[in-house]
C-alpha positions in Angstrom: -53.2 -52.5 -66.0 -52.2 -48.9 -65.3 -54.0 -45.8 -66.6 -52.2 -42.5 -67.0 -53.8 -39.1 -67.5 -52.9 -35.5 -67.9 -55.5 -32.7 -67.5 -55.3 -29.7 -69.7 -52.5 -28.4 -71.9 -50.2 -27.1 -69.2 -48.5 -29.6 -66.9 -49.3 -28.2 -63.5 -48.8 -29.9 -60.2 -51.9 -31.6 -58.8 -52.2 -30.6 -55.1 -55.1 -33.0 -54.4 -58.0 -34.8 -56.0 -61.3 -36.4 -55.1 -63.7 -38.8 -56.9 -67.5 -38.8 -57.0 -69.5 -41.9 -56.0 -69.4 -43.8 -59.3 -65.9 -42.6 -60.2 -67.3 -41.0 -63.4 -66.1 -37.5 -62.3 -63.1 -36.2 -60.5 -62.2 -32.9 -58.8 -58.6 -31.8 -58.9 -56.7 -28.8 -57.6 -54.1 -27.7 -60.2 -52.0 -26.0 -57.6 -53.9 -22.7 -57.7 -57.1 -21.1 -56.4 -59.4 -23.2 -58.7 -60.9 -26.6 -58.6 -61.5 -28.3 -61.9 -64.3 -30.9 -62.3 -63.7 -33.4 -65.1 -66.0 -36.1 -66.4 -64.8 -39.4 -68.0 -65.3 -39.3 -71.8 -64.2 -42.7 -73.1 -60.4 -42.9 -72.6 -60.2 -39.1 -71.9 -61.5 -36.5 -69.6 -63.8 -33.6 -70.4 -63.7 -30.4 -68.3 -67.3 -29.8 -66.9 -66.9 -26.9 -64.5 -64.4 -24.7 -62.7 -64.9 -23.8 -59.1 -63.1 -20.5 -58.6 -64.6 -19.0 -55.4 -61.3 -19.2 -53.5 -58.8 -16.4 -53.7 -55.6 -18.4 -52.9 -54.3 -22.0 -53.5 -56.7 -24.8 -52.7 -55.2 -27.2 -50.2 -57.9 -29.8 -49.7 -60.9 -31.4 -51.5 -63.3 -34.0 -50.4 -66.4 -35.3 -52.4 -69.2 -36.8 -50.3 -70.4 -39.9 -52.2 -74.0 -40.1 -50.9 -75.0 -36.4 -50.6 -72.9 -35.5 -53.7 -71.4 -32.4 -52.0 -67.9 -31.1 -52.4 -66.0 -29.4 -49.7 -62.9 -27.3 -50.4 -60.4 -25.4 -48.2 -57.8 -22.9 -49.1 -54.9 -20.8 -48.0 -57.3 -17.9 -48.0 -58.7 -19.2 -44.6 -62.0 -20.2 -46.1 -63.9 -23.4 -46.8 -66.8 -23.8 -49.2 -69.5 -26.5 -49.5 -70.5 -27.0 -53.1 -73.9 -28.4 -54.2 -74.9 -29.2 -57.7 -78.0 -27.5 -59.1 -80.4 -28.7 -61.7 -78.3 -27.0 -64.4 -75.4 -29.2 -63.4 -73.5 -26.2 -62.1 -71.9 -26.1 -58.7 -73.1 -23.5 -56.2 -70.9 -22.5 -53.2 -71.9 -22.0 -49.6 -69.3 -20.2 -47.4 -68.3 -21.9 -44.2 -67.3 -19.8 -41.2 -64.1 -21.5 -40.1 -63.1 -18.7 -37.7 -59.4 -19.1 -38.3 -56.6 -16.6 -38.8 -54.2 -18.9 -40.7 -54.4 -21.0 -43.9 -56.8 -24.0 -44.0 -54.6 -27.0 -44.9 -56.8 -30.1 -45.1 -60.5 -31.1 -45.1 -62.4 -34.3 -44.8 -66.1 -35.3 -44.7 -67.3 -37.6 -41.8 -68.5 -41.1 -42.8 -72.2 -40.1 -42.4 -71.5 -36.8 -44.3 -73.4 -34.7 -41.7 -70.2 -32.8 -40.8 -66.6 -32.3 -41.9 -63.3 -31.4 -40.2 -60.8 -28.8 -41.4 -57.2 -28.5 -40.2 -55.4 -25.2 -40.3 -52.2 -23.3 -39.5 -54.0 -21.7 -36.6 -53.2 -24.8 -34.4 -56.7 -26.0 -34.3 -59.3 -28.2 -36.0 -62.7 -26.7 -37.2 -65.5 -29.3 -36.9 -68.2 -27.9 -39.2 -71.9 -28.8 -39.5 -75.1 -27.3 -41.0 -77.4 -25.4 -38.7 -80.9 -25.7 -40.0 -82.4 -22.8 -38.0 -80.0 -20.2 -39.5 -79.5 -22.0 -42.8 -75.7 -21.8 -42.7 -72.6 -23.8 -41.9 -71.0 -23.2 -38.5 -67.9 -24.6 -36.8 -66.6 -25.6 -33.4 -63.0 -25.7 -32.5 -60.7 -28.4 -31.2 -57.6 -26.5 -29.9 -55.6 -28.0 -27.0 -53.0 -29.4 -26.9 -52.3 -28.8 -30.6 -49.1 -26.7 -30.9 -48.5 -26.3 -34.6 -50.1 -26.6 -38.1 -52.5 -29.5 -38.6 -51.4 -31.1 -41.8 -53.7 -34.2 -42.2 -57.0 -35.6 -40.9 -59.0 -38.8 -41.1 -62.3 -39.9 -39.5 -63.0 -43.0 -37.5 -65.8 -45.1 -39.0 -68.0 -44.3 -35.9 -68.4 -40.7 -37.2 -67.2 -39.3 -33.9 -63.4 -39.8 -33.5 -60.9 -38.0 -35.7 -57.1 -38.5 -36.0 -54.9 -35.5 -36.8 -51.3 -35.1 -37.6 -49.4 -31.9 -37.2 -46.0 -30.2 -37.6 -45.3 -30.5 -33.8 -44.3 -34.2 -34.6 -47.5 -35.4 -32.9 -50.5 -37.5 -33.9 -53.6 -37.2 -31.8 -57.0 -38.8 -31.6 -59.8 -36.4 -30.7 -63.5 -36.6 -30.2 -65.4 -34.6 -32.7 -68.9 -35.3 -31.2 -71.5 -32.6 -32.0 -74.4 -33.1 -29.6 -76.7 -30.8 -31.6 -76.8 -33.2 -34.6 -76.0 -36.7 -33.4 -76.8 -39.2 -30.6 -74.5 -40.0 -27.7 -71.7 -42.2 -29.1 -71.0 -45.7 -27.8 -67.7 -46.7 -26.3 -64.8 -47.7 -28.5 -61.4 -49.3 -27.8 -60.1 -45.7 -27.8 -62.2 -44.7 -24.9 -65.7 -44.2 -23.5 -66.3 -40.5 -22.7 -66.2 -38.5 -25.8 -67.2 -34.8 -25.4 -66.1 -32.5 -28.2 -62.4 -31.9 -28.1 -61.6 -34.8 -25.7 -58.1 -36.1 -26.6 -58.3 -39.9 -26.6 -54.6 -40.6 -27.4 -51.4 -38.9 -28.4 -48.3 -40.3 -30.2 -45.0 -38.9 -31.1 -42.7 -39.6 -34.1 -39.5 -40.7 -32.3 -37.3 -39.9 -35.3 -38.7 -36.4 -35.6 -40.2 -34.8 -38.7 -43.5 -33.2 -39.6 -46.4 -35.5 -39.9 -47.6 -35.5 -43.5 -50.4 -38.0 -43.6 -52.6 -40.0 -41.2 -55.2 -42.7 -41.9 -57.6 -44.9 -39.9 -58.0 -48.6 -40.9 -61.5 -49.8 -42.0 -62.4 -50.9 -38.4 -60.9 -47.8 -36.8 -58.6 -49.8 -34.6 -55.3 -49.1 -36.5 -53.7 -45.8 -37.5 -50.9 -45.4 -39.9 -49.0 -42.1 -40.2 -46.0 -40.8 -42.1 -43.5 -38.1 -41.2 -40.8 -36.2 -43.0 -38.2 -38.6 -41.4 -39.0 -41.3 -44.1 -40.4 -43.5 -41.3 -43.7 -45.4 -41.2 -45.6 -45.4 -37.9 -48.5 -47.6 -36.9 -50.6 -48.1 -33.8 -53.1 -51.0 -33.1 -55.3 -50.1 -30.2 -56.3 -53.7 -29.8 -52.6 -54.4 -28.8 -52.1 -51.2 -26.9 -50.7 -47.7 -27.3 -47.3 -48.9 -28.4 -46.1 -47.4 -31.7 -44.6 -49.7 -34.3 -42.0 -47.9 -36.5 -40.1 -48.8 -39.6 -37.3 -46.5 -40.7 -37.1 -46.8 -44.5 -34.4 -46.1 -47.1 -36.8 -44.1 -49.3 -37.3 -40.3 -49.5 -40.0 -38.8 -47.2 -43.6 -40.0 -47.8 -46.5 -37.6 -48.3 -49.6 -39.8 -48.4 -50.9 -43.1 -47.0 -54.1 -45.1 -47.2 -55.3 -48.5 -46.0 -56.3 -51.0 -48.7 -57.1 -54.0 -46.5 -57.3 -54.8 -42.8 -53.6 -55.4 -42.8 -52.1 -53.7 -45.8 -51.6 -50.0 -46.8 -50.0 -48.0 -49.5 -47.6 -45.1 -49.0 -46.1 -42.7 -51.5 -44.1 -39.4 -51.6 -40.9 -38.0 -52.9 -39.6 -41.3 -54.2 -42.3 -41.0 -56.9 -43.5 -44.6 -56.6 -46.3 -46.2 -54.5 -45.1 -48.8 -52.0 -47.2 -51.5 -50.3 -46.6 -52.4 -46.7 -48.4 -54.7 -44.3 -48.6 -55.3 -40.6 -48.6 -58.8 -39.1 -49.2 -57.8 -35.5 -45.6 -57.4 -34.6 -43.8 -55.9 -37.6 -44.3 -53.6 -40.5 -43.3 -55.5 -43.6 -42.4 -54.2 -47.0 -44.3 -56.1 -49.7 -43.2 -54.3 -52.9 -43.7 -51.5 -55.4 -46.8 -50.9 -57.4 -44.7 -49.4 -60.2 -42.6 -52.0 -61.9 -41.7 -50.0 -65.0 -38.1 -49.3 -64.0 -35.5 -50.2 -66.7 -32.4 -50.5 -64.7 -31.1 -50.3 -61.2 -28.3 -48.1 -60.0 -27.4 -50.3 -57.1 -23.7 -50.8 -56.5 -22.7 -47.6 -58.3 -21.7 -44.7 -56.1 -23.3 -41.3 -56.8 -19.9 -39.9 -57.9 -19.3 -42.7 -60.5 -22.9 -42.3 -61.7 -22.5 -38.6 -62.5 -19.0 -39.1 -63.9 -20.5 -41.6 -66.3 -23.3 -39.2 -67.3 -20.7 -36.5 -68.0 -18.3 -38.8 -69.9 -20.9 -40.2 -72.2 -22.7 -36.9 -72.7 -26.1 -38.4 -72.1 -29.1 -36.8 -73.7 -31.3 -34.6 -71.5 -34.3 -36.8 -71.9 -32.4 -39.7 -70.4 -32.5 -38.0 -67.1 -36.2 -39.0 -66.8 -37.1 -41.2 -63.9 -37.7 -44.9 -64.6 -41.1 -44.7 -63.0 -44.4 -43.5 -64.3 -44.6 -40.5 -61.9 -41.8 -38.0 -62.7 -42.1 -36.0 -59.5 -43.3 -36.4 -55.9 -46.7 -38.2 -55.3 -48.8 -35.9 -53.1 -52.2 -37.7 -53.0 -53.6 -41.3 -52.9 -57.3 -42.2 -53.2 -59.3 -45.4 -53.5 -61.0 -45.7 -56.9 -62.6 -49.2 -56.6 -63.4 -51.0 -53.3 -62.8 -49.5 -49.9 -60.3 -49.7 -47.0 -61.5 -53.3 -46.3 -60.5 -54.4 -49.7 -59.4 -51.9 -52.4 -59.2 -53.0 -56.0 -57.9 -49.8 -57.6 -56.2 -46.7 -56.3 -55.3 -43.4 -57.9 -52.2 -41.2 -57.3 -51.6 -37.7 -58.3 -48.4 -35.6 -57.9 -46.3 -32.6 -58.8 -45.7 -33.9 -62.3 -49.4 -33.2 -63.2 -50.3 -36.8 -63.7 -53.2 -38.8 -62.4 -52.4 -42.6 -62.4 -54.9 -45.3 -61.7 -53.3 -48.6 -60.4 -55.0 -52.0 -60.6 -54.1 -53.8 -57.5 -55.1 -57.2 -59.0 -52.0 -57.0 -61.3 -49.4 -56.9 -58.5 -46.0 -58.5 -59.0 -45.1 -62.0 -57.7 -43.4 -60.4 -54.7 -46.9 -59.2 -53.6 -49.1 -62.0 -54.7 -49.1 -63.6 -51.2 -50.7 -60.4 -49.9 -54.5 -60.7 -49.6 -55.9 -57.3 -50.5 
């Protein structure tokens, strides 16, 4: 079963979205400086609050499930941590990112005692709350990042972080803050983990900006996507070799693991795709969206448009044969976790939020244990 929602009267692109712990509320960025908080009301959504402290477009939202705090970052170079008061209204606390370019992505750590924020300033701000001064402060991870950080994800050990950037590189760093946490134990990625220590670096051989990175549930696998329409994967248990699959689809913008071996990718092709990794190859399992009416295979682009012109097709017949009518920019898990997701949500430039039930996959994907 698939659920489709529009928020508000105007169809505005959804830049990103984040769920609260019980999935009764959602925070979305409608491609401007605001963040809208909606609460589920039967089969619809009710606007509960508007977070409008930012001056420019919001680029990242993350909602901490246990502490119930929201962090947002924006092109205005600021980040805010929002806490809910007794009146159910959200109160902002400014975070000193100390950057001179736009903030591009943000993510809470698994223990929710810190968060990381990527930016166009070629650095990552690792932010934590300083009890003595009662404010949020940041420490920077700079070298050897040479361009805008576009995507971040945390290792489950709360210390390591993976970052993708527009210099075609994916890097694993240590984000250890000795002021608030104990000395980390060793991992397959390495033993010594002072703040800013680079544990690994990978390059997209086909070229293209890195749009999305994601750790698997155990932290031993990383999947990332570039603007070259390729899927890249590393399994540290096997080594530092990069497994790549050049696809026929348009560039991908978001990826997320849904089981120890399977992950979902989506982007400009407007449909979520499921892939899996068997230890040696990245395997295409199928499309989540099976609503297409016809296939254009075997017909050249010229013949297709000649046919449209000759038959004077109606304008509404140019609609895509999928649920999403524009690029998918964001994927989140709605039910379950990276070890075994049951439902995922996607949002995109068409202004839709779509919830996909992974238990209703097609026969081509029923042999996939997710």
